[in-house]
N, C-alpha and C positions, 0 to 999 in steps of 0.2 A: 161587354162581349169587345174584345179586343180588335180592332181590324183585321182584314187577313193580310196573308202572308201575300206580296208581290210577287204577280206571274211573269215571265219575259212576255215581252210585245204585248201588253195590255191595254192598245188605245181603242179609246169606246167614241162611236159615234152614236149619239142623241139623235132620235128622230121626231119632234115633238114639239107640236105649236099651241099646246095650251103653255103662256107664260110661268106660273106659278109652278107647276110640274117640271116643267123643263130646268127651272132653275134649283129647284130643289134634286132632283136627278142630276145636275151638273158639280152642285156643292157636294152632293153625297159622294159623287163617286172618287173627285179631287181628292175628297178630305179620308181619303183609304187609299190611296196612293195609284190611284187612275188617273191616265192622260184622256182629256174628255173634249168633241167639240160638241157644239148644238147645233143642230138645223131645226128647223121650221115645216119646210117643206119637203116633198119626196122628191123634186127633180134637184132642191137643191143637195139634197143627202147625196146623188148619183153621181154628181158635179165632185161633191167634198170626197168621195170613197176613190174618186180616179185619181184626184191627186196626193193622196197620201194614204200609205196602209193601215188596214184598220182592223183587230181579231173582234171584236165585239160591234153589232148595231142593235142599238135597242128602238124596237119599232112602233108609233102608235098607226093605228088602224085609218082613224078618222082624221087625215091632213086635207088641209084646205084645196091643193092640187091636183091630187091624186086616190086613189086608196091606195090603202098600204099593204094589203093583199098583192097588188101589182108588185110596189117596190120591192117586197119580197122574194116574189118571182124573178126578177131583173138581178139583185141579188146574187141569189141562189146561182143564177144561171153563169155571172159572169165573175163572180168571186166564190166559188164554191167551198175555201175553207173558213170564211168567217161565220163569225158564232152569231146568228139572227137568233134574239130574244123579241118577242112581240109583248107590247104592252099597251090593253085597253081595255075601253069600257065597254064591249061585245063581249058578254058571255054563255050567249046562249052557245050550245051546241055546233050548229053548225058552222058558226063564226070560226069556231076555235077547229073545226077541221081544214074548214079553207085554208086557215093561214100557216096548220101545219102541212098540209097537201102542198099549198106555195114555195115551200121549203123553209119554213120556221125551225130552230130547236128546240124552242119552249114556247109557252103561252103564259101568261099574268094579266088576270083580269082587275082592273084598278075596283076600290082602291088596294094595294098595296103596299105595304112597311118598306123603309130600304132596307133591312137586314133581311130578310125572305129575297129582296132581289139581290144580294152580295150573297148569301148561302147558296142560289141556284147557279150564279157565275164560277164559283169555286167550282161548285161539283161540275159543272159542265168544263170547267178550264183543266183541271184534273185529269179528266176521261179522255179529253183530245189530243189526238197523237198531233206530234210537230207539223205544219203546215207544209204540205205536198213534199214532205221528208227534205226541207231545208234547214242547213246546218247555222248556225248564227254568227255573221260573220264579225269583224273585228270594227268595234266604234271608234271612229276618230271623232275629235271636237281640238280645233285647231291645229298645236304639234302634239297630244295626248293620245294615245291608242292603247283601248282595253279589250284585249283577245283573252275571251271568258272560253272560248274553245281549249287555248293553249295555257289562258291564266298566264299571261304577261301582260305587263304595264311597259309600256313605252313612253319615250319623251322626246322629241326629233329623232326617234331611231334606237336612243341608248335605253337599256333596261333600267327599269327604275325595281328597286327588292323591296317590296310589301311584303308583312306577313298574311299569313289566310283570310282572318278575320276585315283586314283592311284591303285587301283584295275585292273582296265578295263584297263592303259596303262602297266603294267605289265603283263597281261593276253594277249594282243596281241603282247607283244615282245617274252611272252614263245611259242605260237603258231608260231612265227617263227624264232624259238632259229636259232642263227648261220647264221641269214641273214640280212642282211643290211634293213633297215626298214626307210624311208624317214620322214623327220620331216610332211612332206606334209599330208602323205599316212597316221601319228599317229593320226595329228588332224581330218582328217574327218574321220577315224573310232570311238576316244574316246571323241570328241565332236559334229562335225557337219560336216557332206559332203559339206555344205556351211558355212562354216565357216569363217568369214572376218575379226576377230579380232586379236589380237598381238597375235603371236606364243609364246610370252612368257611366255606364260600360259601353254606349253608345259614344257621349261627348270624349270618352279619354281613347275611344280607340278615332274616332273621327276625326281629330287634335293630332294626333301621329299619324294621321293619314296626311295631313296638311302639313305636316312639318316637311315629312319625306319627299313630296312633292314639290313644295317649292326648294327645298333642298338641290333637289336633282336640277329645279330650273336655274338655280342659282350657278348650279356647279358646271351648267351645259353651255357651249363656246359661241352658243349663237342668238340669244335672246328667245329663246322659244317660246312660242305664244300657249299659254297654260289658263285653260278654263277655273275661272273663280270657285269655289263651292259656301254659298251663301246662308248664314243662320237665318232660320224665320222663328223668331221668338216665339213661344208659346205654340210653333206649332213643329218644326223639322227644319230639313235642309232642302236646297235645291243647287245642282248643278248647273251653271251657265253653259250654255250653246255656243254664247259667246267668248269670245279670246282676250287674256288679260297677258301684259309680258310679266317677267319675273320679279319686278319692284313691286306687283300690287302686293306681297306681303303674304304670309301663311293663313291670314284668319281675313274671313270676309263677313261682316254684322250685318244686322240688318235689323 
């Protein structure tokens, strides 16, 4: 089964104290294009979600420092737009009711497969409206600005002319700057979730995008800071949130 198409703003906070389950969730979600952070305690999770915006919280109930139901209740009170999915070994109906009444959107009983979890997340994200009616603002990385609302790419304030698929590919990478994005997830998001053609299409488009950005950087008068697109052999690509100058070249291998 192909990885799901990336969604806008899909940072996931995993709250799980079991090392094996936590590592499995963290690796599995990352391999499908989600940006994840893993916390082992309820208090740590509450501190983390106040530090950075998250769209999804995957919450274990049996935490070492506090009950997950109390964490769910606090999350729902303070972050009404976040998607909360409880993942727990507690399968009794009374526990499920308590979790959902505390504010969870879904409840999965362990053990469960990663494919089932991913399908649940896709279904929830399709149905959820944009958080609080907010529009996505321009993404700025160094001197590069990607404005998905206006469909404009600017480098140091100068327009960079991109073909439609080049822009869409850059927009996906920019939304997930610093995260590894798999080839399959990029194909699903930029082309089609049911694309069965050669993934060489992705390589050609990515190479063209790199050339256009590099040329725009070389033509600019003030040596703008251009983030590099790193190739992750056997996996996909990553747009570096750090900044490089125009001398870095159009290719960045890994």
